[in-house]
Residue frames as a rotation matrix with the C-alpha (Angstrom) as fourth column:
MET 1
0.448 -0.362 -0.818 31.82
0.391 0.902 -0.186 20.70
0.804 -0.236 0.545 22.55
LEU 2
0.496 -0.276 0.823 32.98
-0.766 -0.586 0.265 21.06
0.409 -0.762 -0.502 26.12
ASN 3
-0.076 -0.654 0.753 35.87
-0.865 0.418 0.276 19.01
-0.495 -0.630 -0.598 27.51
GLY 4
-0.874 -0.387 -0.293 35.61
-0.486 0.691 0.535 16.54
-0.005 0.610 -0.792 24.64
THR 5
-0.664 0.715 0.221 31.95
0.593 0.683 -0.427 15.67
-0.456 -0.152 -0.877 25.27
ASN 6
-0.636 0.541 0.551 28.91
0.347 -0.437 0.830 16.76
0.689 0.719 0.091 23.30
MET 7
-0.767 0.456 -0.451 26.71
0.315 -0.345 -0.884 19.17
-0.559 -0.821 0.121 25.17
ILE 8
-0.235 0.774 0.588 23.15
0.927 -0.004 0.376 19.77
0.293 0.633 -0.716 23.98
ASP 9
-0.939 -0.024 0.342 22.29
-0.005 -0.997 -0.083 23.44
0.343 -0.080 0.936 23.75
ALA 10
-0.684 0.711 -0.163 19.25
0.348 0.122 -0.929 24.16
-0.641 -0.692 -0.331 25.95
ALA 11
-0.209 0.619 -0.757 17.63
-0.674 -0.652 -0.347 26.23
-0.708 0.438 0.554 23.21
ALA 12
-0.562 -0.039 -0.826 18.08
-0.736 0.479 0.479 23.43
0.377 0.877 -0.298 20.68
ALA 13
-0.954 0.219 -0.203 16.66
0.284 0.878 -0.386 20.91
0.093 -0.426 -0.900 23.14
ALA 14
-0.491 0.813 -0.313 13.62
-0.017 -0.369 -0.929 23.13
-0.871 -0.451 0.195 23.68
GLU 15
-0.269 0.360 -0.894 12.96
-0.921 -0.369 0.129 23.22
-0.283 0.857 0.430 19.93
ARG 16
-0.919 -0.088 -0.384 12.85
-0.221 0.922 0.319 19.43
0.326 0.378 -0.867 19.71
PRO 17
0.096 0.995 -0.029 9.40
-0.574 0.079 0.815 17.89
0.813 -0.062 0.579 19.92
SER 18
-0.025 -0.045 0.999 8.60
-0.964 0.267 -0.012 16.23
-0.266 -0.963 -0.050 23.22
ASP 19
-0.901 -0.360 0.241 8.97
-0.322 0.929 0.183 12.49
-0.290 0.088 -0.953 23.47
PRO 20
-0.381 0.810 -0.446 6.18
-0.716 0.047 0.696 10.96
0.585 0.584 0.563 21.33
ARG 21
-0.480 0.181 -0.859 5.96
0.401 0.916 -0.031 8.04
0.780 -0.359 -0.512 23.76
ALA 22
-0.906 0.134 -0.401 5.07
0.332 -0.361 -0.872 10.45
-0.261 -0.923 0.282 26.57
ALA 23
-0.640 0.707 -0.301 2.29
-0.760 -0.639 0.117 12.01
-0.109 0.304 0.946 24.49
ILE 24
-0.230 0.539 -0.810 0.92
-0.413 0.700 0.583 8.59
0.881 0.468 0.062 23.58
LYS 25
-0.798 -0.087 -0.596 1.21
0.454 0.564 -0.690 7.45
0.396 -0.821 -0.410 27.21
GLY 26
-0.841 0.526 -0.123 -1.27
-0.312 -0.659 -0.685 10.18
-0.442 -0.538 0.718 28.10
VAL 27
-0.251 0.755 -0.606 -3.63
-0.915 0.020 0.404 8.94
0.317 0.655 0.685 25.39
THR 28
-0.396 0.087 -0.914 -3.36
0.010 0.996 0.090 5.30
0.918 0.026 -0.395 26.48
ASP 29
-0.950 0.064 -0.306 -4.05
0.308 0.039 -0.951 6.30
-0.049 -0.997 -0.056 30.09
ARG 30
-0.609 0.763 -0.217 -7.13
-0.687 -0.644 -0.338 8.28
-0.398 -0.056 0.916 29.04
ILE 31
-0.219 0.518 -0.827 -8.40
-0.682 0.525 0.509 5.42
0.698 0.675 0.239 26.84
GLY 32
-0.692 -0.106 -0.714 -7.97
0.317 0.844 -0.432 3.03
0.649 -0.525 -0.551 29.77
GLN 33
-0.903 0.392 -0.177 -9.98
0.002 -0.407 -0.913 5.36
-0.430 -0.825 0.367 32.01
ALA 34
-0.418 0.775 -0.474 -12.68
-0.906 -0.397 0.150 5.75
-0.072 0.492 0.868 29.36
LEU 35
-0.156 0.325 -0.933 -13.03
-0.464 0.809 0.360 1.99
0.872 0.489 0.025 28.85
GLY 36
0.163 0.237 0.958 -12.84
-0.985 -0.017 0.172 1.18
0.057 -0.971 0.231 32.54
GLU 37
-0.017 -0.092 0.996 -13.50
-0.571 0.818 0.066 -2.47
-0.821 -0.567 -0.067 33.30
LYS 38
0.895 0.397 -0.202 -13.72
-0.377 0.433 -0.819 -3.53
-0.237 0.809 0.538 29.64
VAL 39
0.574 -0.770 -0.279 -9.93
-0.113 0.263 -0.958 -3.85
0.811 0.582 0.064 29.37
LYS 40
0.622 -0.509 -0.595 -7.07
0.783 0.407 0.471 -5.08
0.002 -0.759 0.651 31.49
SER 41
-0.028 -0.641 -0.767 -4.85
0.305 -0.737 0.604 -2.30
-0.952 -0.217 0.216 30.14
VAL 42
0.972 0.183 0.147 -4.14
0.203 -0.336 -0.920 -0.14
-0.119 0.924 -0.364 27.11
ARG 43
0.146 -0.978 -0.147 -0.69
0.155 -0.124 0.980 -0.02
-0.977 -0.166 0.134 25.56
ILE 44
0.406 -0.088 -0.910 1.01
-0.826 -0.461 -0.324 1.00
-0.392 0.883 -0.260 22.35
THR 45
0.364 -0.319 0.875 2.11
0.351 0.917 0.189 -1.46
-0.863 0.239 0.446 19.71
HIS 46
-0.137 -0.465 -0.875 4.23
-0.722 -0.558 0.409 -1.21
-0.678 0.688 -0.259 16.62
ARG 47
-0.733 -0.111 0.671 2.97
0.226 0.891 0.394 -4.39
-0.642 0.440 -0.628 14.97
LEU 48
0.332 0.916 0.225 -0.08
0.666 -0.059 -0.743 -2.65
-0.668 0.397 -0.630 13.46
THR 49
-0.775 -0.609 0.170 0.37
0.537 -0.491 0.686 -0.83
-0.334 0.623 0.707 10.19
GLU 50
-0.733 0.552 0.397 -3.15
0.104 -0.486 0.868 0.10
0.672 0.678 0.299 9.02
SER 51
0.245 0.875 -0.417 -5.44
0.605 0.197 0.771 -0.62
0.757 -0.441 -0.481 11.96
PRO 52
0.122 -0.178 0.976 -5.76
-0.506 -0.858 -0.093 1.84
0.854 -0.483 -0.195 14.83
ALA 53
-0.182 -0.123 0.975 -6.11
-0.973 0.164 -0.161 -0.87
-0.140 -0.979 -0.150 17.49
CYS 54
-0.076 0.198 -0.977 -6.27
-0.303 0.929 0.212 -4.58
0.950 0.312 -0.010 18.26
LEU 55
0.621 0.311 0.719 -7.16
-0.781 0.165 0.603 -6.79
0.069 -0.936 0.346 21.21
VAL 56
-0.166 -0.703 -0.692 -4.63
-0.331 0.700 -0.632 -9.20
0.929 0.124 -0.349 22.69
ARG 57
0.920 0.391 -0.001 -4.44
-0.158 0.376 0.913 -11.45
0.357 -0.840 0.408 25.72
GLU 58
0.230 -0.836 0.498 -1.70
-0.927 -0.033 0.373 -12.19
-0.295 -0.548 -0.783 28.19
GLU 59
-0.537 -0.600 -0.593 0.38
-0.783 0.616 0.086 -15.26
0.314 0.510 -0.801 27.41
PHE 60
-0.987 0.094 -0.132 -1.54
0.134 0.931 -0.339 -17.64
0.091 -0.352 -0.932 29.67
ASP 61
-0.434 0.892 -0.123 -5.01
-0.511 -0.356 -0.783 -16.09
-0.742 -0.277 0.610 29.30
MET 62
-0.122 0.524 0.843 -7.73
0.596 0.718 -0.360 -17.79
-0.794 0.458 -0.400 27.32
SER 63
-0.959 -0.223 0.175 -7.98
0.265 -0.485 0.833 -16.63
-0.101 0.846 0.524 23.70
LEU 64
-0.527 0.799 -0.290 -11.03
-0.696 -0.601 -0.393 -14.72
-0.488 -0.005 0.873 22.54
ASN 65
-0.288 0.394 -0.873 -11.87
-0.750 0.475 0.461 -17.50
0.596 0.787 0.159 20.11
LEU 66
-0.742 -0.010 -0.670 -11.81
0.295 0.893 -0.339 -20.17
0.602 -0.449 -0.660 22.85
GLU 67
-0.869 0.471 -0.151 -14.01
-0.063 -0.409 -0.911 -17.94
-0.491 -0.782 0.385 25.03
ARG 68
-0.326 0.769 -0.549 -16.56
-0.942 -0.315 0.119 -17.71
-0.082 0.556 0.827 22.19
LEU 69
-0.405 0.128 -0.905 -16.53
-0.344 0.896 0.280 -21.48
0.847 0.425 -0.319 21.72
LEU 70
-0.898 0.043 -0.438 -17.08
0.402 0.488 -0.775 -22.13
0.180 -0.872 -0.456 25.42
LYS 71
-0.698 0.684 -0.210 -19.90
-0.421 -0.630 -0.653 -19.59
-0.579 -0.367 0.728 25.60
ALA 72
-0.264 0.593 -0.761 -21.56
-0.915 0.096 0.392 -21.13
0.306 0.800 0.517 22.54
ALA 73
-0.445 0.033 -0.895 -21.34
0.022 0.999 0.026 -24.55
0.895 -0.008 -0.445 24.19
GLY 74
0.602 0.755 0.259 -22.91
-0.198 -0.174 0.965 -23.19
0.774 -0.632 0.045 27.38
GLN 75
0.235 -0.616 -0.752 -19.75
0.842 0.516 -0.160 -23.76
0.486 -0.595 0.640 29.40
PRO 76
0.865 0.004 -0.502 -18.58
0.338 -0.744 0.576 -21.41
-0.371 -0.668 -0.645 32.15
VAL 77
0.424 -0.726 0.542 -15.95
0.542 -0.276 -0.794 -18.95
0.726 0.630 0.276 31.00
PRO 78
0.089 -0.456 -0.885 -13.37
0.943 -0.249 0.223 -17.61
-0.322 -0.854 0.408 33.45
GLY 79
0.935 0.329 -0.135 -13.37
0.289 -0.925 -0.248 -13.82
-0.207 0.193 -0.959 33.49
GLY 80
-0.166 -0.986 0.013 -10.46
0.803 -0.127 0.583 -12.43
-0.573 0.107 0.813 31.56
LYS 81
0.722 0.394 -0.568 -10.12
0.076 -0.862 -0.501 -8.97
-0.687 0.319 -0.653 30.12
PRO 82
0.552 -0.531 0.642 -8.36
0.817 0.190 -0.545 -8.20
0.167 0.825 0.539 26.87
ILE 83
-0.145 -0.659 -0.738 -5.54
0.451 -0.708 0.544 -5.71
-0.881 -0.254 0.400 26.43
LEU 84
0.892 0.404 0.202 -6.20
0.380 -0.430 -0.819 -2.97
-0.244 0.807 -0.537 23.90
GLU 85
-0.231 -0.972 -0.040 -3.12
0.671 -0.189 0.717 -2.21
-0.704 0.139 0.696 21.84
VAL 86
0.815 0.508 -0.279 -3.15
0.202 -0.700 -0.685 1.05
-0.543 0.502 -0.673 19.90
ASN 87
0.196 -0.691 0.696 -1.11
0.977 0.076 -0.199 2.05
0.084 0.719 0.690 16.88
PRO 88
0.109 -0.169 -0.980 0.64
0.522 -0.829 0.201 5.33
-0.846 -0.533 -0.002 17.78
ASN 89
-0.853 -0.497 -0.158 1.13
0.107 -0.463 0.880 6.13
-0.510 0.734 0.448 14.08
HIS 90
-0.382 0.793 0.475 -2.53
0.913 0.245 0.326 5.84
0.142 0.558 -0.818 13.11
PRO 91
-0.692 0.095 0.716 -4.24
0.099 -0.969 0.225 9.20
0.715 0.226 0.661 12.39
ILE 92
0.431 0.902 0.034 -7.16
0.051 -0.062 0.997 8.46
0.901 -0.428 -0.073 14.74
VAL 93
0.508 -0.305 -0.805 -4.87
0.850 0.325 0.414 7.65
0.136 -0.895 0.425 17.66
ARG 94
-0.618 -0.780 0.103 -2.68
0.766 -0.626 -0.146 10.69
0.178 -0.011 0.984 16.93
SER 95
-0.388 0.532 0.752 -5.73
-0.012 -0.819 0.573 12.96
0.922 0.214 0.324 16.77
LEU 96
0.573 0.620 -0.536 -6.89
0.500 0.254 0.828 11.72
0.650 -0.742 -0.164 20.17
GLN 97
-0.340 -0.783 -0.521 -3.86
0.931 -0.204 -0.302 13.47
0.130 -0.588 0.798 21.69
HIS 98
-0.978 -0.079 0.194 -5.60
0.089 -0.995 0.043 16.77
0.189 0.060 0.980 20.94
GLU 99
-0.177 0.983 -0.039 -9.20
0.349 0.100 0.932 15.84
0.920 0.152 -0.361 21.77
ALA 100
-0.866 -0.151 0.477 -10.38
-0.307 -0.591 -0.745 18.16
0.395 -0.792 0.465 24.54
SER 101
0.046 0.973 0.226 -13.98
-0.929 -0.042 0.367 16.94
0.367 -0.227 0.902 24.80
GLU 102
-0.695 -0.293 0.657 -14.18
-0.601 0.738 -0.307 14.06
-0.395 -0.608 -0.689 27.27
THR 103
0.310 0.885 0.347 -17.45
-0.383 0.450 -0.807 12.88
-0.870 0.117 0.479 25.69
ARG 104
0.754 -0.084 -0.651 -15.90
-0.643 0.108 -0.759 12.67
0.134 0.991 0.027 22.21
PHE 105
-0.336 -0.941 -0.026 -12.74
-0.894 0.328 -0.304 11.08
0.295 -0.078 -0.952 23.62
THR 106
-0.441 0.257 0.860 -14.81
-0.491 0.733 -0.471 8.45
-0.751 -0.630 -0.197 25.43
ASP 107
0.683 0.729 -0.041 -16.87
-0.395 0.321 -0.861 7.77
-0.615 0.604 0.507 22.29
TRP 108
0.431 -0.610 -0.665 -13.70
-0.801 0.082 -0.593 7.38
0.417 0.788 -0.454 20.19
SER 109
-0.558 -0.666 0.495 -12.21
-0.825 0.512 -0.240 5.07
-0.093 -0.542 -0.835 22.83
HIS 110
-0.047 0.648 0.761 -15.28
-0.312 0.714 -0.627 2.82
-0.949 -0.267 0.169 22.72
ILE 111
0.825 0.301 -0.478 -15.31
-0.525 0.098 -0.845 2.87
-0.208 0.948 0.239 18.92
LEU 112
-0.055 -0.927 -0.371 -11.65
-0.918 0.193 -0.346 1.77
0.393 0.322 -0.862 18.83
PHE 113
-0.625 -0.138 0.769 -12.38
-0.583 0.737 -0.342 -1.04
-0.519 -0.662 -0.541 21.29
ASP 114
0.328 0.867 0.375 -15.49
-0.283 0.469 -0.837 -2.18
-0.901 0.169 0.399 19.41
GLN 115
0.664 -0.170 -0.728 -13.69
-0.739 -0.001 -0.674 -2.10
0.113 0.985 -0.127 16.05
ALA 116
-0.456 -0.890 -0.002 -10.86
-0.864 0.443 -0.238 -4.18
0.213 -0.106 -0.971 17.50
LEU 117
-0.398 0.409 0.821 -13.41
-0.405 0.725 -0.557 -6.63
-0.823 -0.555 -0.123 18.91
LEU 118
0.705 0.695 -0.142 -15.18
-0.392 0.215 -0.895 -6.92
-0.592 0.686 0.424 15.54
ALA 119
0.310 -0.680 -0.664 -11.84
-0.898 0.019 -0.439 -7.39
0.312 0.733 -0.605 13.75
GLU 120
-0.717 -0.566 0.406 -11.14
-0.685 0.682 -0.258 -10.34
-0.131 -0.463 -0.877 16.09
GLY 121
-0.642 0.548 -0.536 -14.46
-0.028 0.682 0.731 -11.90
0.766 0.484 -0.422 15.10
GLY 122
-0.881 0.286 -0.378 -16.17
0.431 0.152 -0.890 -10.97
-0.197 -0.946 -0.257 18.36
GLN 123
-0.067 0.929 0.364 -19.69
0.750 -0.193 0.632 -9.73
0.658 0.315 -0.684 18.93
LEU 124
-0.693 -0.143 0.706 -20.59
-0.176 -0.917 -0.358 -6.36
0.699 -0.373 0.611 20.37
GLU 125
-0.823 0.416 -0.388 -22.39
0.522 0.281 -0.805 -6.24
-0.226 -0.865 -0.448 23.70
ASP 126
0.139 0.858 -0.495 -24.55
0.402 -0.506 -0.763 -3.35
-0.905 -0.093 -0.415 22.48
PRO 127
-0.429 -0.338 0.838 -24.56
0.891 -0.006 0.454 -2.92
-0.148 0.941 0.304 18.68
GLY 128
0.546 0.740 0.392 -27.05
0.778 -0.622 0.091 -0.04
0.311 0.256 -0.915 18.91
THR 129
0.779 -0.331 -0.533 -24.68
0.152 -0.724 0.673 2.06
-0.608 -0.605 -0.513 21.03
PHE 130
-0.291 -0.913 0.285 -21.82
0.519 0.100 0.849 1.34
-0.804 0.395 0.445 18.62
VAL 131
-0.180 0.306 0.935 -23.94
0.962 -0.145 0.232 2.49
0.206 0.941 -0.268 15.67
ARG 132
0.853 0.514 -0.094 -25.06
0.520 -0.816 0.252 5.64
0.053 -0.264 -0.963 17.54
ARG 133
0.406 -0.782 -0.472 -21.46
0.169 -0.443 0.880 6.55
-0.898 -0.437 -0.048 18.42
LEU 134
-0.488 -0.618 0.617 -20.27
0.688 0.162 0.707 5.92
-0.537 0.769 0.347 14.89
ASN 135
0.176 0.656 0.734 -23.14
0.926 -0.363 0.103 7.95
0.334 0.662 -0.671 13.40
ASP 136
0.875 0.100 -0.475 -22.40
0.334 -0.834 0.440 10.84
-0.352 -0.543 -0.763 15.79
MET 137
-0.046 -0.978 -0.204 -18.77
0.225 -0.209 0.952 10.87
-0.973 -0.002 0.230 14.68
LEU 138
-0.498 -0.078 0.864 -19.73
0.855 0.118 0.504 10.72
-0.141 0.990 0.008 11.01
ARG 139
0.578 0.787 0.218 -22.29
0.799 -0.600 0.047 13.49
0.168 0.147 -0.975 11.49
ASP 140
0.604 -0.424 -0.674 -19.57
0.211 -0.731 0.649 15.69
-0.768 -0.535 -0.352 13.00
LEU 141
-0.476 -0.835 0.276 -17.59
0.468 0.025 0.884 15.30
-0.745 0.549 0.379 9.76
LEU 142
0.009 0.579 0.816 -20.42
0.996 -0.078 0.045 16.62
0.090 0.812 -0.577 7.60
PRO 143
-0.830 -0.165 0.532 -20.72
0.202 -0.979 0.010 20.30
0.520 0.116 0.847 6.69
PRO 144
-0.907 0.421 0.003 -23.21
-0.152 -0.319 -0.935 22.13
-0.393 -0.849 0.354 8.96
ALA 145
-0.275 0.869 -0.410 -26.16
-0.961 -0.244 0.129 22.03
0.012 0.430 0.903 6.51
GLU 146
-0.101 0.207 -0.973 -26.01
-0.359 0.905 0.230 18.24
0.928 0.373 -0.017 6.13
ALA 147
-0.869 -0.274 -0.411 -25.43
0.257 0.460 -0.850 17.69
0.422 -0.845 -0.329 9.85
ALA 148
-0.794 0.608 0.002 -28.55
-0.381 -0.494 -0.782 19.68
-0.474 -0.622 0.624 10.69
GLY 149
-0.441 0.630 0.640 -30.62
0.631 0.724 -0.278 17.73
-0.638 0.281 -0.717 8.17
GLN 150
0.297 0.517 -0.803 -31.23
-0.206 -0.787 -0.582 20.79
-0.932 0.338 -0.127 6.03
PRO 151
0.703 -0.039 0.710 -31.24
0.657 0.417 -0.628 20.46
-0.272 0.908 0.319 2.24
VAL 152
-0.293 -0.905 -0.310 -28.22
0.544 -0.424 0.724 21.88
-0.787 0.043 0.616 0.47
């Protein structure tokens, strides 16, 4: 204590972990770059408990469900992009903070977007690419013998 006010010791402050919001901000920026024109923005949310991500719209934007109905009826649909909200406490999102490979990071970003789209009842633009990305990620989890297709 100095002059009646609390002073934070510089060494103690250095031992504290950096602001988790700052680390996640870097991840949301990278996800936004990876997804490009597919999303309006990427932001964190605390409303998700089990899911890594969800898609939302601005207050006055058309809902995804209404867009689907209009498309099914052959009506013109004004172009609106969803906002991808990510759960900063989900293990996948947390692990993306440490992903150095841009290819893997981009694949994970697209998988998160596609999962959020499917969870909303949407349809994937390219299901084959989604399956390839998912299979690549699953293959990376296998021990080397199984990943190479060799019998164990």
